[in-house]
C-alpha positions as CSV (number, residue, x, y, z in Angstrom):
1,X,7.0,6.3,-14.6
2,X,5.0,5.6,-11.5
3,X,6.6,6.8,-8.3
4,X,5.1,5.0,-5.3
5,X,7.7,5.5,-2.6
6,X,5.2,5.2,0.2
7,X,3.3,2.1,1.5
8,X,-0.2,2.1,2.9
9,X,0.1,0.4,6.3
10,X,-2.4,0.6,9.1
11,X,-4.2,3.5,7.7
12,X,-1.2,5.6,6.8
13,X,1.1,6.2,3.8
14,X,4.6,5.7,5.1
15,X,8.1,5.6,3.7
16,X,10.3,2.6,3.9
17,X,13.0,2.7,6.5
18,X,15.7,5.1,5.2
19,X,13.5,5.8,2.2
20,X,14.6,2.6,0.4
21,X,13.1,2.0,-3.0
22,X,13.6,-0.3,-5.9
23,X,12.9,-0.1,-9.6
24,X,10.2,-2.2,-11.4
25,X,11.3,-3.0,-14.9
26,X,9.3,-3.9,-18.0
27,X,10.5,-7.4,-18.8
28,X,10.1,-6.8,-22.5
29,X,12.5,-4.0,-22.9
30,X,14.1,-3.4,-19.5
31,X,12.8,0.1,-19.1
32,X,11.9,1.3,-15.6
33,X,8.1,1.6,-15.3
34,X,7.9,2.3,-11.5
35,X,9.9,3.1,-8.4
36,X,8.3,1.6,-5.3
37,X,9.0,1.4,-1.6
38,X,11.3,-1.4,-0.5
39,X,9.9,-2.6,2.9
40,X,12.3,-3.6,5.6
41,X,11.6,-5.7,8.7
42,X,10.0,-2.8,10.7
43,X,7.4,-2.1,7.9
44,X,6.7,-5.8,7.4
45,X,6.1,-6.3,11.1
46,X,3.9,-3.2,11.3
47,X,1.8,-4.5,8.3
48,X,1.5,-8.0,9.8
49,X,0.4,-6.6,13.1
50,X,-2.2,-4.3,11.4
51,X,-3.5,-7.2,9.4
52,X,-4.0,-9.3,12.5
53,X,-5.7,-6.5,14.3
54,X,-8.0,-5.8,11.3
55,X,-8.8,-9.5,10.9
56,X,-9.9,-9.7,14.6
57,X,-12.2,-6.7,14.1
58,X,-13.6,-7.6,10.7
59,X,-14.0,-11.3,11.2
60,X,-17.0,-10.8,13.5
61,X,-18.9,-8.4,11.2
62,X,-21.8,-9.7,9.1
63,X,-20.7,-10.2,5.4
64,X,-22.2,-6.9,4.1
65,X,-20.5,-4.6,6.7
66,X,-16.8,-4.9,5.6
67,X,-17.8,-4.2,2.0
68,X,-19.5,-0.9,3.2
69,X,-16.1,0.4,4.5
70,X,-14.0,-0.6,1.5
71,X,-13.1,2.0,-1.1
72,X,-15.5,1.8,-4.0
73,X,-14.8,1.7,-7.8
74,X,-11.8,0.8,-9.8
75,X,-10.1,4.2,-9.3
76,X,-10.4,4.3,-5.5
77,X,-6.9,2.9,-4.7
78,X,-5.2,4.6,-7.7
79,X,-6.3,8.0,-6.5
80,X,-5.0,7.3,-3.0
81,X,-1.7,6.0,-4.5
82,X,-1.3,9.2,-6.5
83,X,-1.9,11.4,-3.5
84,X,0.6,9.3,-1.5
85,X,3.3,9.6,-4.2
86,X,2.9,13.4,-3.9
87,X,3.3,13.2,-0.1
88,X,-0.2,14.5,0.6
């Protein structure tokens, strides 16, 4: 089972307020396939603010520049998520 109790917001892996999580279930058999962070208003607001700030910075870059800074390859985000779930 995947255990992703942290969220990536504004360049940091953070826990939801109070460590809140919820189970993601397989609709075919009802088994729990993941436990993920359950964002509350503070995390949502932080994510929205970070997205607005990033948009202001990235919207003025030429098209090739943002792509140079994005993680590369299909495993880039998966590796970061595994590290976050271990708390590192």
